[in-house]
C-alpha positions as CSV (number, residue, x, y, z in Angstrom):
1,M,46.4,-46.8,-264.0
2,R,47.5,-44.2,-266.5
3,V,51.2,-43.6,-267.1
4,T,52.1,-40.0,-267.0
5,T,55.9,-40.1,-267.8
6,V,57.8,-42.5,-270.1
7,I,61.7,-42.7,-270.3
8,G,62.0,-44.5,-273.7
9,K,64.4,-47.2,-275.0
10,G,67.7,-45.5,-275.7
11,S,67.2,-42.6,-273.3
12,E,69.4,-42.1,-270.3
13,L,68.8,-40.0,-267.2
14,N,71.7,-39.1,-265.0
15,G,70.8,-37.7,-261.4
16,G,67.8,-38.0,-259.2
17,F,64.3,-38.4,-260.8
18,S,60.9,-37.8,-259.1
19,S,57.4,-37.9,-260.7
20,P,53.9,-37.2,-259.3
21,G,52.3,-40.0,-261.3
22,S,53.0,-43.4,-262.7
23,V,56.1,-43.9,-264.8
24,R,57.2,-46.5,-267.3
25,I,61.0,-46.8,-267.9
26,D,62.5,-48.6,-270.8
27,G,65.8,-46.5,-270.8
28,V,68.4,-46.0,-268.1
29,V,68.0,-44.0,-264.9
30,R,71.3,-43.4,-262.8
31,G,70.2,-41.9,-259.6
32,D,67.5,-42.2,-256.9
33,T,64.0,-42.4,-258.1
34,V,60.8,-41.3,-256.3
35,I,57.5,-41.9,-257.9
36,T,54.1,-41.2,-256.1
37,G,52.2,-43.6,-258.3
38,S,53.4,-46.9,-259.9
39,L,56.7,-47.8,-261.6
40,F,56.7,-50.0,-264.7
41,L,60.3,-51.0,-265.6
42,G,60.4,-52.6,-269.1
43,P,62.6,-55.7,-269.9
44,E,65.3,-53.4,-271.3
45,G,64.9,-50.8,-268.4
46,R,67.8,-50.2,-266.1
47,I,67.8,-48.3,-262.7
48,F,71.0,-47.6,-260.8
49,G,69.9,-46.2,-257.4
50,D,67.2,-46.5,-254.8
51,V,63.6,-46.5,-255.8
52,V,60.5,-45.3,-254.0
53,A,57.0,-45.8,-255.3
54,N,53.5,-46.8,-254.4
55,S,53.8,-50.0,-256.3
56,M,56.4,-51.5,-258.8
57,V,56.4,-54.0,-261.6
58,I,60.0,-54.8,-262.5
59,G,60.9,-56.4,-265.8
60,G,64.4,-55.0,-266.3
61,Q,67.5,-54.6,-263.9
62,V,67.7,-52.6,-260.7
63,K,70.8,-52.1,-258.5
64,G,69.6,-50.3,-255.5
65,D,67.0,-50.7,-252.7
66,L,63.2,-50.8,-253.5
67,T,60.5,-49.3,-251.2
68,A,57.0,-49.7,-252.2
69,R,53.8,-48.9,-250.0
70,D,51.6,-51.4,-251.8
71,R,53.5,-54.2,-253.6
72,V,56.5,-55.3,-255.8
73,K,56.2,-57.7,-258.6
74,I,59.5,-59.0,-260.2
75,L,58.8,-60.6,-263.5
76,A,60.7,-63.4,-265.3
77,G,64.0,-62.3,-266.6
78,A,64.3,-59.3,-264.2
79,V,67.3,-58.8,-262.0
80,V,67.1,-57.0,-258.7
81,R,70.2,-56.4,-256.5
82,G,69.2,-54.6,-253.4
83,D,66.9,-54.8,-250.3
84,I,63.1,-54.6,-250.7
85,T,60.6,-53.2,-248.3
86,T,57.0,-53.5,-249.2
87,S,53.6,-54.8,-248.1
88,R,53.3,-57.6,-250.8
89,I,55.9,-59.2,-253.0
90,L,55.7,-61.6,-256.0
91,I,58.8,-62.9,-257.5
92,D,58.8,-65.0,-260.7
93,E,60.8,-68.2,-260.4
94,Q,62.7,-67.1,-263.4
95,A,63.6,-63.7,-261.8
96,V,67.0,-63.0,-260.0
97,F,66.8,-61.3,-256.6
98,Q,69.9,-60.7,-254.5
99,G,69.2,-58.9,-251.2
100,R,67.1,-58.7,-248.1
101,C,63.2,-58.5,-248.2
102,S,60.8,-57.1,-245.5
103,T,57.2,-57.5,-246.2
104,G,54.0,-57.3,-244.3
105,P,51.9,-54.5,-242.6
106,R,53.9,-51.3,-242.1
107,E,54.4,-50.2,-238.5
108,E,54.4,-46.6,-239.6
109,E,51.3,-44.7,-240.8
110,D,51.3,-43.2,-244.2
111,G,54.0,-40.9,-243.3
112,G,56.6,-43.6,-243.8
113,L,56.8,-43.3,-247.6
114,D,56.7,-39.5,-247.3
115,A,59.6,-39.5,-245.0
116,V,61.7,-41.7,-247.3
117,K,60.6,-39.5,-250.3
118,E,61.6,-36.3,-248.3
119,M,64.9,-37.8,-247.4
120,L,65.8,-38.7,-251.0
121,L,64.7,-35.3,-252.3
122,A,66.8,-33.6,-249.8
123,E,69.9,-35.8,-250.6
124,K,69.3,-34.8,-254.3
125,E,69.4,-31.2,-253.4
126,G,72.5,-31.6,-251.2
127,H,71.2,-31.2,-247.7
128,L,69.6,-33.4,-245.0
129,P,65.9,-32.7,-243.7
130,G,65.8,-30.5,-240.9
131,S,69.2,-28.9,-241.6
132,A,69.8,-25.3,-242.7
């Protein structure tokens, strides 16, 4: 899979973030993150906010909920504090995970991820879906 966006070490992004492709984060993101492809969070990467992506490989720290249509992989040394919703999960024994986890087949059709993404984007713009 080709990474289309990189937030490099030493960079800090404040506010919501969305990307139509796959993303690698080695810096800091403060705000909800919506990615249509895969998220690769490097060992020094930090995310403070909820994350929605097709799949995730977490090597750094996340304080927020993770929602992935396909899978979440938490590597040795990673720290995740928040709830995880995904089809499949792998947590290395040297990782830290504090939260609840829901795995398995999704009850919703493909619209589930789109609905969450729409909600996060609406919150970022300051209004709720369906409101004027």
